[in-house]
N, C-alpha and C positions, 0 to 999 in steps of 0.2 A: 448315227447307228440306231436302228429300230430295236424294239424289244425282241423281235424274232432273231435279228442279227446278234444281239447281246447273248441270247441263249445258245446260239450256234458256237460262239467263240468263248463262252464261259467254261472254264475248267475248274471243277470243284476239287481242291487238293485233298479234302477228306474222303473223297471217293476213289482216290488213287492209292492202290496198295503199295506201289513203289515209293511214292512220295511219303506216305505215312510211315513206312518201314524205315526209310532213310532218316526222316525226322526223329523217330524214336531212337534210332541208332546213334544219331548225333547227341541227343539228350542223354542217353545211357553213357556214352563215352565221356562227355563233360562231367557228369555226376561221378562216374567211376574215377576219372583222373583226380577230382577233388579228394576222394577218399584214399587214393593210392599215393598221392604226392607226399604226405608225411612219412611214408615208408620208403621214399626215394624211388618209387615205381610209377609206371603209367599203364594205360590200357594196352600199349604195344607189347608189354611184358606178359600179358595174360595168356596168350596162346602157349607160351613156353611153360608157364606155371601149370596150365591145364594139362599139357602133354607130359610133363616131368614131375608133377606134384606128388605122385605116388612113390617117388624115389628111383624110378627107372632111368635108363639112358637110351638116347636115340641119336641117329646120325642127323646131320643137317638136312639131308634130302628128306628123311622121314619126317622131321619137324616141319619142313616146308610143305609137304603134302598134308600133314595133319592140320596145320594152321590155314591151309588154302590161301597162302600169300606167295608173292613172287620171291624167287631165290635171292635177288639182291637186297630186298627188304629184310628177309630173314638173316642174311649175312651181316647186315648193318646192326640189326637188333642184337644178334648174338655177340658181335664185337663190343657193343656198348655194355651188355650184361657181363661179359668177361672182364672188361675194364673195371666194372663196378664190383667185381668179386661175387657175382651171382650164379655164374655157370663155370663148370670145369670141363675141359676137353681131354680125352685120353684116346690113344690109338685103339681101333677096333681089332680085337684079336682075330676075327674072321675075315677082315679086309684091311690090310695094312695101308691102303690108300685113303681110308675113311677114319674119321674121328667120331667117337661117341660123346655126346653132350649130356651132362647131368647137372642138377642144381647143387650148389655148394651148401655147406652148413649155414652160411649166412642167409641164403635164399630160403632154405628150409625153415629157419627161425621165423621168417616173415610169413610163411605159409598160413598159419592160423589167422593172422590179421588180414591177409588177402582173401581167404575164405569168408571171413566175417564181412568184409567190404562187399563181396559178391552177393552173399546171402541177404545182407541188409538192403542193398539196392534192389535186388530182385523182389524182395518183400514189399518195398515201397512202390515199385512199378506195378506189381501184380496184386497189390493189396485190395483193390476195388473189385477183383474177380473172385468168384467162388472157386472152390477146389476143382469142381468139374470144368469150369470155364478156363482155369489155368491149364489143366491137363489138355483140354481141347485146343487152346491157344498154342501150346508147345508142340503138340502133334501136328497141327496145321502149319506152324512155322517150319518144322522139320520137312514137311512135304514141299513147301515152297522152296526151301534151300535146295532140296534134292532136284526139283524141277529146273531151277535156275543153274545148278551145277552142271546138269546135262546140256545146257545151252552153250556152255564154253566149248 
């Protein structure tokens, strides 16, 4: 292979937004799992904590839409959380076919530690950025997520 051929076939992973985002996501997930494990939680629980952490209740369908994950994944996550005493289901007064899901007192007790884990890891990850760079990064990331969500 010549130098010219080498340049044609060389793909620089640090120039790929998709690769770098995926790599960062994997690193975030591993680091977050290490922080959540002592609480009996994992990153799979976070969408539920984000959605219900203020004390509200949502249907499984609404949680699935909020978390942007597949319904079977949400159903399995909620079943595990119910088994572990982290969520409570009650009939929806406005729709008897639907159940409203909320965090239990046990889950709410864990909320400050979950928040601390999130904040600590975000600070570690974004610590090398100035406040302006952090803001620009998060705004850019939200635009990327919106653009890719439209691709579905």
